N, C-alpha and C positions, 0 to 999 in steps of 0.2 A: 463500239462507240455508242454513247448515250444519245438519245434524241428527244426533243421536247414535241409538243403538240403541233407547231408549225412545221417542223422537220418531218414528222410522221405524215402530215397532210401532203406536203410536197412530194415525199416519197411515193405515195399512193397515186397522186396525180401524175407523176412520171411513169408509172407503170401503166395506168390508163392510156397516156399518150403513146406508149410502146405498142399497144394492141391497135390504137387508131392508126398509127402511122404504117403497121404492118399490113394487115388484111382488112383495116377498117372495122365496120360494125357499129351499131348504135351504142349510145352511152349507157343504156341500161345493161346490155349485155356485156359491155366492158367491165361495168361495175361488178357484176356477177363473177366474171373470170378473175378480176383483181382480188375479190373476196376470198375465192377459193385458193389462191396462191398465198394470200396472207395467212390463211388458216393452216395449210400444210407447212408452212415455214415455222409457225408457233408449235405445231405438233411435232416436227423434226427437233426443234430445239429442246422441247420438254422430254423427248426420248433419245437424246443423243444421236439423232439421225442426220444432222446437218450435212454431212458428207455426201448423202444421196442427192441433194439439191445444189452441189457445187461442181462445177465443170473442171475436170482434170486436163492436163496438158495434152494437146493434140486429140481430144476427145471430141466427137461430133456432136452437133446440136441434137440429133435425133436420139442419141444415146442418153443424154442429160434429160431430155424430154420424156423418155421412156421410163427413166427412174423416177421422175416427179409424178407421172401419172400412175405408176405402181404404188408410190406412197399415198397419192390420193385414194386409191382403191383400198389401201390399208387403213386408211382414216375411215372409209364409209363401212368397213366391216367392224368397227368398234361400236360399243352399245350406243354411245352418243351420236356417232357418225351415221348410224342408221336413219336418223331423222333428215339427212341431207340427200338421201337417194331420190329416185323418181325422175321426172323429166327435166328437172334443174340440176340434177346432180352428176352431169356429164362433165368431163374434164375438158378444158379449153383445147381446140383443135389447132391453134395457131402456134406451131413449133418455135418459130423465130421469137415471137413476142414472150413466149413463156420463158425461154432461155435468157433472153435479155433482162426480163423482170427478176429472175432468180438471182442474176449477177448483182442486182443492187443490194442483196442481203448480205454480200461477203464481209461486209464491215460493220453490220448492224445486228444486234440480238433483240428480237421483238419481245422476248420475255422479260428484258430489262426495262421495257417501256412500262411506266405506271398504267394500271388498268384505266384510271380516269382520264389520262392523256389519250389513250387509245380510243376509249369510249367517246370523248369529246370530239376528237378528229374524225372518227368513223361517223359519227351523226352528222357533222358538217358536211361530209361527202355525201351523205344520204340526201340531205336538203338540197345540195347542189345538183344531184342526179335526178331525183324524182320531183315531179310537179303534181299539184293538185289535180285529181282526175275525177271521172264521173262517180265514183264512189265517195266523193267528198273528203278524200284523204289529204291532210297536210300535217305538218310535223309540229308537235307541241314543243314550244321553246325550251331548250334544256334547263334553264334556270327555273321556269315555271314547273316543268315535270319534277324536278328535285323538290321544289316547295311542296307540291301536292304529296309526294312521297313522304317527306319529313313530317307533315301534318298527320298522315295516317299512321306513320311509324310502325312499318311491319316488323315483326319479330321472326326469330329463327324457325319457329314451329307453324308459321302462317302459311297457307296455300294462297297464293296471290294470282288473281286473274284479271287479264284485260281482255274484254270480249269484242274489242275492236283495236287490235294490238298495233297494226301497221308494222313499222320497223322494230317494234319491241321496246321502245323508249322507256315506258313505265315498268315494264318488266326488268330492264337493265337497272333502273333506279332502285327497285325492290332489291335486287340482287346485291347492289353496292351498299344497301342500308343494313341488310341481314342475310345470312346464307339461307333463304328460304326456298320453297317449291314455287315454280312459276308455271301458269297456265296461259294459253294465248289462243284466240281465235280471230280469223279475218277472213274477208270474202275474196281477197286478191291473193292467187297463189304465188305471185312473185314477191309480195310484201311478206306473206308467211315464210317463205324461203329466207328473205332477208332477216327476219326477226329470228329464225333459228341459228343462222350463223352469227348473228349479233349476240344471241344468248351464248353461244358456244365460245366466242371470242372473250366473254365475261365470265368464263368458266362455270356457266350454268348448264342445266339439262335441257335440251331442246325439244325432247320426246313428245311433250304435251302441247305442243304448238300446232294447231291444225287449221287447215283452210275448209271454210264452210261455204259453198256456193249458194248462189240465190239470195235469200233473206240473211244469210250469215247467222250471227247470235240471235236473231229474231225468228229463226226457223223454230219448228215444233220443238218444245221444250225436251222431249224425249231424244231427239236428233242431237240436240246441243248437249245434253247430259252424256250421251254416248261418245261424243267427240272428246268430252272431258274425262272419259273413262270413269264416269259416275263419282269423280271426286267432288266433293263440296268445297267451294272456296270460303276461306275465313276473311278474305279481303278482296275487294275489286277496285282497281285503280284504273280509271279510263277518260279518254276524251272522244266520245262517240260521234258519229256524223250527224250532227243536229240541224245541218242546213238543207235537209231534202225531205220529201214526203215518201211514205210507203203506201202503194195503192193496191196491193194484193188482198182482196176482201177475205180470202180463205185465211191468210195469215193474220190479218187484223182481228178476226172473229176469235182467235185464241187468246187475246189480250183483254183484260178488263177495260183498259183505255182505248181500245180500238174496236171493240165488239159494235156492230151496227153501223160502222162508219165506212166511207168510201175511200178516204185518206187519213192518215195521221202522221205528224212529224216523227221521223225515226228517233229523235232525242227523247221524246216522251216515252215511247215503247221501249227504248234501252233502258231508262230508269226502272220501269216495270220488271223488265227482264232481270235486271241486275238484282233487284230485291228478291225476286223469285229464286235465283241461284244462290243467294247468299245463306250461309248457315246462321243459325239463331246467335245473335250477339255479333255476327260478322260485320265489318266495316265497308262502307262505299264511299270513296272519294271520287267525284265525278266533275267534269267541266261541262256545264250546260249554258244555253243561251237564256237571257233573263225573261224571255217571254213565258218560259216554263214556271217561273217564280213570281210573275206578277199579273199576267193576262187573265181576265176572267174567263176566257175560252179554255184555259189550262187548269181551271179550278180542280178538275177530277184528279190529276196527277199529284196535286198537292194534298188532297184528301187522302189518297192512297198512301203517299209519304208519310203522312201524319198518323194514319191508322196502323200501319205496320212497322214504323221505325221511329226513332228519336233522333231530330235534327240536332246535330252537334255543332256545326260551324257554316257559316256562308261568307265567302270573301269574293267582293265585287272587283272585277278587273276592268281596266280601261278599254276603251274601244279599239286602240290601236295593238292590243296583245297578239292577235293573229294576223294582223296586216302583213303583207299585201294579200293574203289568201282569202280572209273574211274580214268584214267590218261589224259582225254581229257583237253586240254588247253581251258579255258572258260573265258567270261567276263560278267559283268553285264551292261544290256543296259536299260536306262531309256529314254522314249519318251512320247509324247503325241499326240492324234488325232488333226489334224489341225482344227482351225476355219477358215471359209471362208476368203481368202485373206491372211492368215497367212503365213510368209516365215520363212526359216530356218535361225537362228542365229548361234552365236558362240557356240561351244560344249565343255563341261567340259569333260576332260579326265584325268585318273589316271592309274598308273602302280604298282599295290601292289606286293611287293616282298614276304611279310609274311602275313598269315591270321590266325596264331595260330594253324597251323595243321602240323603234321609229316607225311611223307609218309605212315606210318602204320595206320594213323588215330588217333593217340594219340595227345593230346594237346602239342603244342610248347610253352614253357615259356620263359620270359626273364631270363637272367642270374641272376638278383637280384630281391628279393621281394620288395613290396612297403613298404611304412613307417610303415604301421601296421603288416607287416610280411607275407602278403598274396602273394601267387603266381600271377604273371601278364602274361596273354598271349602276346606273341610276335606277333604283329599284326600292320600293317599300317593302318588298316580300320577307327580308330578313327581320325587319322590326315587327311585321304581323306575326311571323312565326315565334319570335320571342314573347309577344303578347298572348299568343295561343297557349304557350307552355305555362305562362303565369296563370292563365284562366283555368287550365286543368289542374294546376297545383292548388290555387287559392279559391276556385269557384267564382272568381269575378276578375274583370279586367282592371287593372289600376287606372285611375283618372288620368295619370301622366300620359297614357296613349291615345287619349281622346284628341282630335275626332277620328284618327286613323283607325283605331280599334275600340270595341265596346262590347257590353253584353246586354242582353234584352230578353223580354218574355214575348212569345208569339202572340199576335193579336188576332183572334178570330173575327172580330168585328170588321177588319179590313179585307174580308174575303180571303183570309189565311194567306196573304201575301208574304213570301219568303224573301223577297229582295231586299237588300241593305237599305235602298232609298226609303222604303216605307217604314223602317225602323230607326232611320238615322238620328243620332242624338241632336243634331242641328235643328230639328224639327221641334222637339221638346224644349230646347234651349230657346228658340225663337218664341214660341208661346209664352214662356215663363217671362221673357224680357218685355214683351207686349203687355202682359197682365200687370207687371210692376212698374210700367212706364209712369213717370210723373207728368209727362207731357201728354197733350191731346194726340190721338192716334187716328190717322185719315186713310181712307182707301186711296189707291193711286189714281183711280179713274175720277176722283173728285179734285184732283190737283192738276191733272194733264188731260189733253185729248190724244187719243190715239190716232196719229195721221194716217188717212187711207193711201192706198196705191192709186195715184190719180194720173199715171202717165203710161202710154204703151210705147215701148222702145223698138217695137218690130216694124215701125214705119221706115220706108226706104230713104226718105228725105233726109239728108244730113247724116247718112249712114257713117261716113268716114270722119264726122266731126269728134274731136277729142273732148271728152267730158271728165269732170271731177268724180271720183268714185271711191267709195268706202266698202270694201269685202270683209268678211270675217277674218280672213288672214292678215288684214290691215291693222287689226286691233290686238294689243298685247294683253294677255289674260291678267285679270286682278288688278292692273295698275291705273287703267284709264287713258294709257298712251295709244296713240294712233297715228297713222299716216294717211294722207289723201293722195291715192294715185290718180294717173290721167290715162284713160284708155279709149279706143275708138267706140264710138256709140254702138257700131254694129256688133260688138262683142257681147252686148247685153242681150240674152235669149228670152228673157222673161220679163214681165212688168216689175220694175224695182220700186223701192220707196224714194221719195225725194226728201231732202232735209234742207234746213236753212240755219243761219245763225241763231244761237240761243236754244236749239233742240238738244234733248238727250236721246241717245240711241242705245238700245239695250237687245242683246241676242237672246232670242228664246231657244236657240239651238245649243245644246251642251251647257246648261246653266251653271255647272261646276266650274266653268272657266271664268265666269263673272265679267264677261265682255260688256262693259258699259262705258260710254264715252259722253262728254259734254262738248257740243260744237260752240266755240266762242261766239260772243254776240256779233262781232264784226266780220266773222268768216263768210265767205261766199257760199251760195247754195250749190247743191250737187246731188248725187244719187248714190244709193246704197242698197246692198243685198236685201232681198225680200225676207231673209231670216232676221234682219235687224228691224226692230220695231222703233218707230219715230215718235217720242213723246214731246208734245208741244204745250206749253203752259197755258192753262185756262185764264183768261183775263181776270176772272174773279178770284183767282188763286194767287195773284201777283203779291198780294199782301200777307200770304201764308206761307209760301215756300220759295226758298233760293234754289235755282236749278242746279248750281254746283253742289249744293247740299244733297239734292235729290239724286245726283249721280253718284256721290259717295255712299249714300244709303243703299242705293240698289246693289251695290257691290258687297254689303255687309252680310254679317251672319244672320241678322235678324230678318232679312228678306230672302236669302238663300234657304234658311231653314223652313220658310213658308212654301217654297217652291219644291223642295226635295220630294215630298210624298206624292207629287203631281207630275214628275218626270216620267214621260212614257216614251216608247220606240226603242228598237233593238239596234239598228245600225246608226240612227241618228237621233239620240234622245233629246226631246225638247219639252217645253211647258206650252200650254195653250194661251191665246190671247185672253180669254174669259178669266182665267185664274190670274194672269198678270193684273188685269183691271181690278181685281180684289185684293191684290197685295196691300198689307197694312203698313203705313209709315208713321213712325213717331214725329210729330211736327212742333218743335219747341218755338220760341220766339225767333224772329229773323235775326236779331243780334246774336242769339246763341247759336244758330245754324252757322253764321259766318265765322264764329269762333271754332266751331268744329271743323270747318273746312280750311282755316288757316292752320289748325294744328295737324290736320291730315296732310297738307301741303308740305309742312315742315318735316314731318316724319317720312314722307316721300323724297324729300331733298337729301335727308340723311341716308336713305337706303340707296340712292343714286350714287352719293359720295362714297359710300362703303363699297358698292359693287365697283366703282371706278378704281379704288384703292387696291381691291383684291386683284383686279386685272393687272394693275402695275406690279404687284407683288408676284404675279405669276410670270410676268415678262422677266423681272429681274431673276427669278428663280431658273428660268430657262437660259438666260444668258450665262449664269454661274455654271450650268451643266455644259454649255458649249465651250466655256473657257477652260473647265476642268479636262474636257475631252481633248481640246487642243494642247493642253499642257502635257496629257499623257502621251500624245502623239509625238510631241517635241523630244520628250524623254526617251521614247522608243527609238527614234531616229539618232539621237545622240548617242545612245548605247551601241 
């Protein structure tokens, strides 16, 4: 019987349930036991030994169990199976559960299941089983892992290392891309074992996947090289634990970026170690948090990268990429060890807004299915990958990919910042637009006052009173649409801003979302999040600027481009109020401003109409599918 990804996952979940309902045991132990049975079943199919795992008439459970255990020992005696020996290599002791699980394979051949199907389902089970722990481990989303592998593009003769391999996702990606050699290191012996069996399930060699306790891949370089059998990686693909510090001064002193320090972020040390391990010309593709790329305190690691490597690409990821495990803003960096005399060239950069992930970790899908009715992840990664390939072929990114992808020259005058924001084309475009403006250009602080937080909501009086409230979640990105909610006063834990009719509110948090709204003149006053800056028109500016026009301009490229180089923060990127005060706005005559607002509103009306029509078309399509299904049922019953 052929099975798909969902069938495979259900099969494995049933196996786990059989162990749970028999002798119990934790989910981690059950996962290991299920993995062993999956592997011996695949081994039996490949060697024509399925009969050893099939119960015969009137045969006792113990007899079937002993044959299965003998087959496991036979697996361990093979060259690849040697990697599964040790404390985690014992066969499951639950006789009843083992025999019940084996009976599920009577009508299924695992070798007929596509490797990608097995891999996807197995990795989903890994995510369901393992949670982030003290080693800062969490799973790289499969589509992001595949994207990183495709960018690096391993070849058959590559030796690919992941020095923080976890369950082996990047190694599996490399094996799926090319039949290359893979090496893996990790500090967790359970995850190392999982990586080994994962590699075996994908027909790879698990022999070079090792557990390094203590500092792991940050241990003494000789210890690391010994664990790698002195093999020199030609490619490193990794998502290291960048969210924690290393405080062992003896270890720190062995690093250029750690010497003389009491602590240093592991992510920074991992980059230095990866560069040390790479062969000349070797490629490093690493996921790192943006503080490595832009904070002044991390200038030393950027100097090391520039001195010893050529930066090939930087791809900015949205802050939901690793949620719910991490909110850190991160990027994919691709570089290679310099050949002697090689110089830095133009760098490919991209700014992904969507990578198919919701803040709770669930997949984010497009509004519409593909032509075959399958759900499609909402992600910019395929387009970025296409732009990257064009860049490699042509030496430049075609303008049609702007602003998603572009190429640039690294600017040492900016403190050698490597983050996408500091090189974003919107910044240059904004400066050009301002320079060429035929209209007067004024600073925002010359047009409006920045209203202060003048109320303390912590007072107990009227704590249950319901107040009008606008939070960041009440404002739609890019459009200027918003809702006023009503909440009990006591829910406000910090001093908010107050607003009144006629004000403009702009979010300084996540400026990319362009959350700017205009409060109508006749609207009631209320309260809003402290992340929303309240702009109130200066009396002397009434003859200069229309506040509706100002709200439109604050969502424009000319303003966003001025903000981009100044966005800071890892988990919650924002711009400072002093920067906002100095944002420059083209200010034409009031009549012209009102024409621009009218045109904007007309375009917005068309957008809303189009959105409504698309929704109606989707409903009609769904109704047609239901009718077709009902017709097929009727025909089946009639037959």
